[in-house]
C-alpha positions in Angstrom: -14.4 -122.9 -118.3 -16.8 -122.0 -120.9 -15.7 -122.9 -123.7 -15.6 -119.6 -126.4 -18.1 -120.4 -129.3 -20.7 -121.9 -127.1 -20.3 -118.2 -125.8 -20.2 -116.4 -129.4 -23.6 -118.7 -129.9 -24.1 -117.4 -126.3 -24.1 -113.7 -128.4 -25.7 -115.1 -131.7 -28.9 -116.2 -129.8 -29.1 -112.9 -127.8 -28.8 -110.7 -131.3 -31.5 -112.9 -132.6 -34.4 -112.4 -129.8 -33.2 -108.9 -130.1 -32.0 -108.3 -125.9 -28.9 -107.3 -127.8 -28.2 -105.7 -131.4 -25.2 -106.9 -134.1 -23.3 -104.2 -133.1 -23.1 -105.4 -129.3 -23.4 -109.0 -130.1 -19.8 -107.8 -132.9 -18.0 -106.2 -130.3 -18.8 -109.2 -127.7 -17.1 -111.6 -130.5 -14.8 -109.6 -130.8 -14.0 -109.5 -126.8 -14.0 -113.5 -126.6 -11.0 -113.7 -129.4 -8.7 -111.8 -127.2 -9.7 -113.8 -123.7 -7.6 -116.1 -122.6 -7.4 -118.1 -119.2 -6.0 -114.7 -117.3 -9.0 -112.9 -119.1 -9.1 -110.5 -122.0 -6.8 -106.9 -122.5 -8.0 -105.7 -125.5 -8.4 -102.4 -126.4 -11.8 -100.6 -127.4 -9.5 -99.0 -130.5 -8.7 -102.4 -131.3 -12.1 -103.7 -130.6 -13.9 -101.0 -132.8 -11.1 -102.8 -135.6 -12.5 -105.9 -135.4 -16.0 -105.8 -134.5 -15.9 -102.9 -137.6 -17.7 -99.8 -135.2 -17.0 -97.2 -133.3 -15.1 -97.2 -130.3 -17.7 -95.7 -128.9 -20.2 -98.2 -129.3 -17.5 -100.6 -127.8 -17.5 -98.6 -124.8 -21.6 -98.3 -124.9 -21.6 -102.1 -125.3 -19.4 -103.3 -122.7 -21.4 -101.1 -120.0 -24.1 -102.4 -121.4 -23.2 -106.4 -120.7 -21.1 -105.1 -116.7 -24.9 -103.4 -116.2 -26.3 -106.8 -117.2 -23.1 -108.7 -115.0 -22.0 -110.2 -118.5 -19.3 -109.3 -118.0 -16.8 -107.2 -115.4 -13.4 -105.5 -116.0 -11.0 -103.5 -113.3 -7.8 -101.8 -114.4 -5.1 -102.9 -114.8 -2.1 -100.3 -113.5 1.3 -99.4 -114.9 2.3 -96.5 -111.6 -0.1 -93.9 -112.9 -0.5 -95.0 -115.6 -3.5 -96.8 -116.5 -1.8 -99.6 -119.2 -5.7 -102.2 -120.2 -8.2 -103.1 -118.5 -8.5 -107.3 -117.1 -11.9 -108.1 -119.0 -13.5 -111.2 -117.2 -16.5 -113.1 -118.0 -18.8 -114.6 -116.2 -21.4 -115.7 -118.2 -22.3 -119.7 -115.8 -22.6 -122.8 -117.8 -26.3 -122.8 -116.5 -27.6 -119.7 -117.6 -26.0 -120.1 -121.2 -27.8 -123.5 -121.8 -31.2 -121.9 -120.4 -30.3 -118.7 -123.3 -30.0 -121.8 -125.8 -32.6 -123.9 -125.7 -34.7 -120.8 -125.5 -33.2 -120.4 -128.7 -34.1 -124.0 -130.1 -37.7 -123.4 -129.1 -38.2 -119.4 -130.6 -36.2 -121.4 -133.8 -39.3 -124.8 -133.5 -41.5 -122.3 -132.8 -40.8 -120.3 -135.4 -40.7 -122.8 -138.8 -44.1 -123.6 -137.5 -46.1 -120.3 -137.5 -44.1 -120.0 -141.0 -45.0 -123.4 -142.6 -49.2 -122.5 -140.5 -49.5 -119.1 -142.7 -48.0 -121.5 -145.7 -50.3 -123.9 -146.0 -53.2 -121.2 -144.5 -52.1 -119.7 -147.0 -52.8 -115.5 -144.9 -52.2 -113.3 -145.8 -49.3 -110.9 -144.1 -46.7 -112.4 -142.5 -45.8 -113.9 -139.9 -43.4 -112.1 -138.5 -45.6 -110.1 -135.9 -46.3 -113.6 -134.5 -42.9 -114.5 -134.4 -42.2 -111.8 -133.1 -44.5 -111.6 -130.2 -43.4 -115.4 -128.9 -39.9 -114.4 -129.5 -41.2 -112.2 -125.9 -42.8 -114.4 -124.7 -39.7 -117.6 -124.7 -37.2 -114.3 -123.2 -39.2 -114.0 -120.8 -38.4 -117.8 -119.3 -35.2 -117.2 -119.8 -34.4 -114.1 -118.2 -33.2 -114.3 -115.4 -29.5 -115.8 -114.6 -29.6 -118.1 -111.7 -27.1 -116.9 -109.8 -29.1 -114.0 -108.8 -27.6 -109.9 -109.6 -23.6 -109.2 -109.5 -21.2 -107.8 -106.6 -21.7 -104.6 -108.8 -25.5 -105.1 -109.3 -25.8 -106.0 -105.4 -23.8 -101.9 -104.4 -25.7 -100.0 -107.3 -29.2 -101.7 -105.9 -28.2 -100.8 -102.6 -26.3 -97.3 -103.1 -26.7 -95.9 -106.1 -24.0 -93.2 -105.5 -21.2 -94.7 -105.3 -22.1 -98.3 -108.3 -21.8 -94.7 -110.1 -18.8 -93.8 -109.0 -16.5 -97.0 -108.5 -18.5 -97.2 -112.6 -16.9 -93.7 -113.3 -13.3 -94.7 -112.0 -13.2 -98.4 -113.9 
């Protein structure tokens, strides 16, 4: 099992790479705070309060994470009534390590660019070049090594069935 601290750092790294926004990172970190051996079961309202965002933002962030293959959930029911969702983290250690090593390279490169601008006394900001570096580095770590999730494969083969499954969950 992956350590929760490492997962939280992973989502912070994604925010630094501008792959997710800060609200999404807060939702994912709030979800991780409820994670246990059997998964986690917080409601959208609970996640919204802990992350400091609206319930719609929570739903959108969870949907985005599911489409990217980072999490998955199943509906837990008591009779006909839905009681909660069981969330599972699907990230692999190798993917997390690639992203975190990319973050280390990003920090080193951005420090070099900032230092170059400072030493050369160049006008303007080095932010544009740092952002370009982040984009280049992200391309090296972008795709998970184990391929698409089962839902993503279904989406590629039969979009209607995948959307129906997604709307049912």
